[in-house]
C-alpha beads as a LAMMPS data file, in Angstrom:
LAMMPS data file: protein, C-alpha beads

261 atoms
260 bonds

1 atom types
1 bond types

-500.0 500.0 xlo xhi
-500.0 500.0 ylo yhi
-500.0 500.0 zlo zhi

Masses

1 110.0

Atoms # bond

1 1 1 427.157 -426.243 20.220
2 1 1 430.847 -426.971 20.728
3 1 1 432.975 -425.208 18.126
4 1 1 436.042 -426.887 16.614
5 1 1 436.776 -424.706 13.560
6 1 1 436.129 -421.241 14.992
7 1 1 437.111 -419.416 18.176
8 1 1 434.726 -417.071 19.985
9 1 1 435.842 -414.318 22.348
10 1 1 433.664 -411.792 24.130
11 1 1 434.476 -408.404 25.628
12 1 1 431.398 -406.754 27.146
13 1 1 428.972 -406.115 24.263
14 1 1 431.437 -407.084 21.492
15 1 1 431.885 -410.648 20.273
16 1 1 434.741 -411.665 17.984
17 1 1 434.651 -414.882 15.967
18 1 1 437.934 -416.045 14.443
19 1 1 438.200 -418.635 11.701
20 1 1 440.495 -421.136 13.344
21 1 1 442.017 -423.338 10.645
22 1 1 445.248 -421.428 9.974
23 1 1 447.055 -424.546 8.721
24 1 1 444.755 -424.525 5.647
25 1 1 444.443 -420.717 5.462
26 1 1 441.038 -420.898 7.170
27 1 1 439.480 -422.691 4.225
28 1 1 435.817 -423.504 4.771
29 1 1 434.502 -427.036 5.114
30 1 1 431.081 -428.288 6.176
31 1 1 431.771 -428.127 9.945
32 1 1 433.018 -424.533 9.695
33 1 1 430.003 -423.385 7.686
34 1 1 427.604 -424.994 10.160
35 1 1 429.449 -423.570 13.157
36 1 1 429.583 -420.035 11.728
37 1 1 425.889 -420.167 10.853
38 1 1 425.024 -421.349 14.361
39 1 1 427.218 -418.622 15.860
40 1 1 425.676 -415.740 13.909
41 1 1 422.117 -416.934 14.466
42 1 1 422.694 -417.435 18.196
43 1 1 424.220 -414.016 18.871
44 1 1 421.750 -412.202 16.624
45 1 1 419.091 -412.727 19.309
46 1 1 421.353 -411.829 22.263
47 1 1 420.225 -408.412 23.541
48 1 1 423.495 -407.928 25.434
49 1 1 425.551 -407.948 22.209
50 1 1 425.956 -404.831 20.044
51 1 1 428.740 -405.770 17.622
52 1 1 430.071 -408.954 16.006
53 1 1 433.574 -408.968 14.511
54 1 1 434.757 -411.721 12.152
55 1 1 438.439 -412.293 11.364
56 1 1 440.887 -415.075 10.568
57 1 1 443.690 -416.636 12.546
58 1 1 447.127 -416.778 10.979
59 1 1 448.187 -415.049 7.777
60 1 1 444.975 -415.495 5.779
61 1 1 441.380 -414.396 6.223
62 1 1 439.777 -417.272 4.295
63 1 1 441.025 -419.291 1.318
64 1 1 437.509 -420.246 0.215
65 1 1 436.490 -423.889 0.017
66 1 1 438.667 -426.566 1.591
67 1 1 440.263 -428.725 -1.127
68 1 1 439.795 -431.972 0.805
69 1 1 436.137 -431.139 1.259
70 1 1 435.815 -430.297 -2.435
71 1 1 437.413 -433.635 -3.336
72 1 1 434.617 -435.452 -1.506
73 1 1 432.070 -433.497 -3.578
74 1 1 433.363 -434.595 -6.985
75 1 1 430.916 -437.485 -7.228
76 1 1 427.974 -435.679 -5.632
77 1 1 424.679 -435.752 -7.526
78 1 1 422.970 -432.481 -8.458
79 1 1 420.595 -432.902 -5.500
80 1 1 423.516 -433.442 -3.115
81 1 1 425.250 -430.378 -4.519
82 1 1 422.115 -428.280 -4.019
83 1 1 421.935 -429.361 -0.391
84 1 1 425.602 -428.532 0.052
85 1 1 425.283 -425.120 -1.623
86 1 1 422.411 -424.234 0.701
87 1 1 424.828 -424.582 3.627
88 1 1 426.872 -421.753 2.147
89 1 1 423.753 -419.706 1.403
90 1 1 422.531 -420.187 4.987
91 1 1 425.894 -418.975 6.273
92 1 1 425.885 -415.761 4.241
93 1 1 422.267 -415.088 5.147
94 1 1 423.011 -415.572 8.856
95 1 1 425.617 -412.796 8.556
96 1 1 423.577 -410.509 6.316
97 1 1 420.373 -410.925 8.358
98 1 1 421.995 -410.520 11.767
99 1 1 420.384 -407.748 13.806
100 1 1 423.811 -406.864 15.214
101 1 1 426.394 -404.646 13.564
102 1 1 428.785 -406.992 11.771
103 1 1 432.360 -405.903 11.100
104 1 1 434.840 -407.904 9.019
105 1 1 438.458 -407.490 10.090
106 1 1 440.162 -408.820 6.974
107 1 1 443.661 -409.683 8.096
108 1 1 444.940 -411.422 4.953
109 1 1 444.173 -413.120 1.666
110 1 1 440.650 -414.165 0.702
111 1 1 439.596 -416.290 -2.246
112 1 1 436.296 -417.569 -3.637
113 1 1 433.688 -417.987 -0.949
114 1 1 435.952 -416.247 1.554
115 1 1 435.090 -412.917 -0.053
116 1 1 431.424 -413.597 0.616
117 1 1 432.100 -413.671 4.357
118 1 1 433.140 -410.038 4.465
119 1 1 430.852 -408.879 1.640
120 1 1 427.858 -409.965 3.751
121 1 1 429.039 -407.840 6.698
122 1 1 427.869 -404.288 7.393
123 1 1 431.412 -402.927 7.528
124 1 1 434.492 -404.474 5.904
125 1 1 437.969 -403.306 6.914
126 1 1 441.201 -404.740 5.537
127 1 1 444.935 -404.391 6.084
128 1 1 447.060 -403.199 3.141
129 1 1 448.399 -405.642 0.582
130 1 1 445.808 -408.404 0.917
131 1 1 445.252 -410.578 -2.142
132 1 1 441.713 -411.324 -3.291
133 1 1 440.304 -413.369 -6.163
134 1 1 437.010 -414.747 -7.391
135 1 1 438.883 -417.911 -8.280
136 1 1 435.891 -420.147 -9.023
137 1 1 436.235 -419.916 -12.819
138 1 1 439.698 -421.484 -12.558
139 1 1 437.898 -424.612 -11.335
140 1 1 435.281 -424.506 -14.070
141 1 1 432.566 -423.186 -11.751
142 1 1 431.237 -419.708 -10.929
143 1 1 430.954 -417.408 -7.873
144 1 1 427.240 -418.066 -7.780
145 1 1 426.082 -418.088 -4.153
146 1 1 428.291 -415.162 -3.142
147 1 1 427.170 -413.003 -6.086
148 1 1 424.140 -411.602 -4.195
149 1 1 426.390 -410.072 -1.554
150 1 1 429.162 -408.990 -3.928
151 1 1 426.691 -407.163 -6.184
152 1 1 425.381 -405.213 -3.186
153 1 1 428.859 -403.880 -2.514
154 1 1 430.788 -403.330 -5.729
155 1 1 429.824 -399.990 -7.249
156 1 1 429.947 -401.007 -10.922
157 1 1 428.580 -404.219 -12.498
158 1 1 431.381 -403.988 -15.049
159 1 1 433.948 -404.543 -12.301
160 1 1 432.021 -407.578 -11.125
161 1 1 431.795 -409.035 -14.620
162 1 1 435.523 -408.665 -15.302
163 1 1 436.650 -409.995 -11.931
164 1 1 434.217 -412.938 -12.085
165 1 1 435.242 -413.824 -15.671
166 1 1 439.005 -413.518 -15.277
167 1 1 439.433 -414.759 -11.718
168 1 1 442.339 -412.313 -11.590
169 1 1 443.972 -411.410 -8.311
170 1 1 443.547 -407.908 -6.917
171 1 1 444.665 -406.014 -3.842
172 1 1 442.808 -404.724 -0.819
173 1 1 443.527 -401.209 -2.099
174 1 1 441.735 -401.981 -5.370
175 1 1 438.920 -403.662 -3.421
176 1 1 438.468 -400.387 -1.525
177 1 1 438.410 -398.423 -4.777
178 1 1 435.501 -400.471 -6.176
179 1 1 433.573 -400.623 -2.895
180 1 1 434.153 -404.243 -1.911
181 1 1 436.147 -403.081 1.126
182 1 1 435.066 -399.979 3.043
183 1 1 438.474 -398.905 4.315
184 1 1 442.070 -400.140 4.154
185 1 1 443.842 -399.537 7.465
186 1 1 447.485 -400.254 8.419
187 1 1 447.594 -403.315 10.651
188 1 1 449.080 -401.400 13.600
189 1 1 446.140 -398.957 13.477
190 1 1 443.344 -401.418 12.752
191 1 1 442.319 -402.281 16.302
192 1 1 442.277 -398.607 17.310
193 1 1 440.184 -397.776 14.226
194 1 1 437.682 -400.510 15.108
195 1 1 437.484 -399.184 18.675
196 1 1 436.422 -395.816 17.253
197 1 1 433.629 -397.584 15.365
198 1 1 432.560 -399.248 18.609
199 1 1 432.280 -395.841 20.273
200 1 1 430.214 -394.464 17.394
201 1 1 427.925 -397.509 17.407
202 1 1 427.351 -397.291 21.160
203 1 1 426.027 -393.740 20.736
204 1 1 423.275 -395.073 18.439
205 1 1 420.067 -396.611 19.734
206 1 1 420.347 -400.435 19.768
207 1 1 416.794 -400.885 18.487
208 1 1 417.292 -398.172 15.871
209 1 1 420.378 -399.912 14.500
210 1 1 418.469 -403.180 14.110
211 1 1 415.580 -401.347 12.473
212 1 1 417.943 -399.695 9.971
213 1 1 419.058 -403.146 8.870
214 1 1 415.432 -404.280 8.633
215 1 1 414.558 -401.145 6.641
216 1 1 417.190 -401.824 3.987
217 1 1 416.298 -405.504 3.791
218 1 1 412.614 -404.652 3.389
219 1 1 413.398 -402.266 0.519
220 1 1 414.704 -405.215 -1.487
221 1 1 411.577 -407.272 -0.890
222 1 1 408.594 -404.944 -1.349
223 1 1 407.120 -403.081 -4.334
224 1 1 408.044 -399.408 -4.046
225 1 1 404.542 -398.155 -3.143
226 1 1 404.195 -400.805 -0.434
227 1 1 407.659 -399.938 0.847
228 1 1 406.788 -396.238 1.068
229 1 1 403.775 -397.049 3.230
230 1 1 405.958 -399.323 5.349
231 1 1 408.389 -396.435 6.007
232 1 1 405.556 -394.173 7.206
233 1 1 404.319 -396.832 9.616
234 1 1 407.806 -397.750 10.844
235 1 1 408.966 -394.218 11.688
236 1 1 405.676 -393.607 13.503
237 1 1 406.177 -396.765 15.576
238 1 1 409.734 -395.828 16.507
239 1 1 408.887 -392.262 17.481
240 1 1 406.518 -393.500 20.183
241 1 1 408.753 -396.406 21.284
242 1 1 410.659 -396.223 24.588
243 1 1 413.965 -395.889 22.748
244 1 1 412.640 -393.235 20.382
245 1 1 411.165 -391.211 23.243
246 1 1 414.428 -391.423 25.191
247 1 1 416.540 -390.423 22.200
248 1 1 414.412 -387.408 21.278
249 1 1 414.128 -386.289 24.922
250 1 1 417.890 -386.626 25.456
251 1 1 418.552 -384.515 22.357
252 1 1 416.161 -381.782 23.500
253 1 1 417.633 -381.834 27.011
254 1 1 421.178 -381.741 25.584
255 1 1 422.299 -384.873 27.367
256 1 1 423.475 -388.328 26.349
257 1 1 420.846 -390.997 25.820
258 1 1 420.780 -393.743 28.444
259 1 1 422.125 -396.363 26.068
260 1 1 425.356 -394.325 25.622
261 1 1 426.208 -394.363 29.318

Bonds

1 1 1 2
2 1 2 3
3 1 3 4
4 1 4 5
5 1 5 6
6 1 6 7
7 1 7 8
8 1 8 9
9 1 9 10
10 1 10 11
11 1 11 12
12 1 12 13
13 1 13 14
14 1 14 15
15 1 15 16
16 1 16 17
17 1 17 18
18 1 18 19
19 1 19 20
20 1 20 21
21 1 21 22
22 1 22 23
23 1 23 24
24 1 24 25
25 1 25 26
26 1 26 27
27 1 27 28
28 1 28 29
29 1 29 30
30 1 30 31
31 1 31 32
32 1 32 33
33 1 33 34
34 1 34 35
35 1 35 36
36 1 36 37
37 1 37 38
38 1 38 39
39 1 39 40
40 1 40 41
41 1 41 42
42 1 42 43
43 1 43 44
44 1 44 45
45 1 45 46
46 1 46 47
47 1 47 48
48 1 48 49
49 1 49 50
50 1 50 51
51 1 51 52
52 1 52 53
53 1 53 54
54 1 54 55
55 1 55 56
56 1 56 57
57 1 57 58
58 1 58 59
59 1 59 60
60 1 60 61
61 1 61 62
62 1 62 63
63 1 63 64
64 1 64 65
65 1 65 66
66 1 66 67
67 1 67 68
68 1 68 69
69 1 69 70
70 1 70 71
71 1 71 72
72 1 72 73
73 1 73 74
74 1 74 75
75 1 75 76
76 1 76 77
77 1 77 78
78 1 78 79
79 1 79 80
80 1 80 81
81 1 81 82
82 1 82 83
83 1 83 84
84 1 84 85
85 1 85 86
86 1 86 87
87 1 87 88
88 1 88 89
89 1 89 90
90 1 90 91
91 1 91 92
92 1 92 93
93 1 93 94
94 1 94 95
95 1 95 96
96 1 96 97
97 1 97 98
98 1 98 99
99 1 99 100
100 1 100 101
101 1 101 102
102 1 102 103
103 1 103 104
104 1 104 105
105 1 105 106
106 1 106 107
107 1 107 108
108 1 108 109
109 1 109 110
110 1 110 111
111 1 111 112
112 1 112 113
113 1 113 114
114 1 114 115
115 1 115 116
116 1 116 117
117 1 117 118
118 1 118 119
119 1 119 120
120 1 120 121
121 1 121 122
122 1 122 123
123 1 123 124
124 1 124 125
125 1 125 126
126 1 126 127
127 1 127 128
128 1 128 129
129 1 129 130
130 1 130 131
131 1 131 132
132 1 132 133
133 1 133 134
134 1 134 135
135 1 135 136
136 1 136 137
137 1 137 138
138 1 138 139
139 1 139 140
140 1 140 141
141 1 141 142
142 1 142 143
143 1 143 144
144 1 144 145
145 1 145 146
146 1 146 147
147 1 147 148
148 1 148 149
149 1 149 150
150 1 150 151
151 1 151 152
152 1 152 153
153 1 153 154
154 1 154 155
155 1 155 156
156 1 156 157
157 1 157 158
158 1 158 159
159 1 159 160
160 1 160 161
161 1 161 162
162 1 162 163
163 1 163 164
164 1 164 165
165 1 165 166
166 1 166 167
167 1 167 168
168 1 168 169
169 1 169 170
170 1 170 171
171 1 171 172
172 1 172 173
173 1 173 174
174 1 174 175
175 1 175 176
176 1 176 177
177 1 177 178
178 1 178 179
179 1 179 180
180 1 180 181
181 1 181 182
182 1 182 183
183 1 183 184
184 1 184 185
185 1 185 186
186 1 186 187
187 1 187 188
188 1 188 189
189 1 189 190
190 1 190 191
191 1 191 192
192 1 192 193
193 1 193 194
194 1 194 195
195 1 195 196
196 1 196 197
197 1 197 198
198 1 198 199
199 1 199 200
200 1 200 201
201 1 201 202
202 1 202 203
203 1 203 204
204 1 204 205
205 1 205 206
206 1 206 207
207 1 207 208
208 1 208 209
209 1 209 210
210 1 210 211
211 1 211 212
212 1 212 213
213 1 213 214
214 1 214 215
215 1 215 216
216 1 216 217
217 1 217 218
218 1 218 219
219 1 219 220
220 1 220 221
221 1 221 222
222 1 222 223
223 1 223 224
224 1 224 225
225 1 225 226
226 1 226 227
227 1 227 228
228 1 228 229
229 1 229 230
230 1 230 231
231 1 231 232
232 1 232 233
233 1 233 234
234 1 234 235
235 1 235 236
236 1 236 237
237 1 237 238
238 1 238 239
239 1 239 240
240 1 240 241
241 1 241 242
242 1 242 243
243 1 243 244
244 1 244 245
245 1 245 246
246 1 246 247
247 1 247 248
248 1 248 249
249 1 249 250
250 1 250 251
251 1 251 252
252 1 252 253
253 1 253 254
254 1 254 255
255 1 255 256
256 1 256 257
257 1 257 258
258 1 258 259
259 1 259 260
260 1 260 261
């Protein structure tokens, strides 16, 4: 697939995707959503990739929905709107379900659906002074599709309720305080900080990392007793797997595992 709204760069086992519509603050339209979904699904199955980084070009991370695109939706029927909303749902799920470690490098403002892009990532880092807002209510709609991913991150439902109802603007520092952002890092230190994460990730078993993500996803889907049995089976499988055997042996022999070399 040829991309026109995003830019993809690769450095060894790290792939960076940049939202590439800086003239409209990287606002999302249908082509961008489809391209991002295709990107995340494609690289999720690439065994040579360990980490995916998402960021925005220009001064903003993502301004949410593109106004010109929204204008074309005004006369959509309910059925057409459902089809359109599923595009956004598919995008967030492609990020959330990726078997790779996903890191959001939030370089600027994010509004509406733009917050869902980094909320669906495993790790969300932001520069100081960013402006965020769940601005949907100002348009007479609600932050519906993104709510699944926001509620997994923000530590208190009361914060979610207030921010969703008011649509008020808040800073990256406040986003860190409530758990929406993991860490706020000065821009000049951000790349170095991410490199440290890369080093930490490379010391972890690639299969184990993917299985951690599967473990947490499975917890949300199964009754607790079924989940408990699943955990017993899963750890047993991984202990006898090639990666598990190598990791345990390397630890006992006081050497680095092969995947770290």
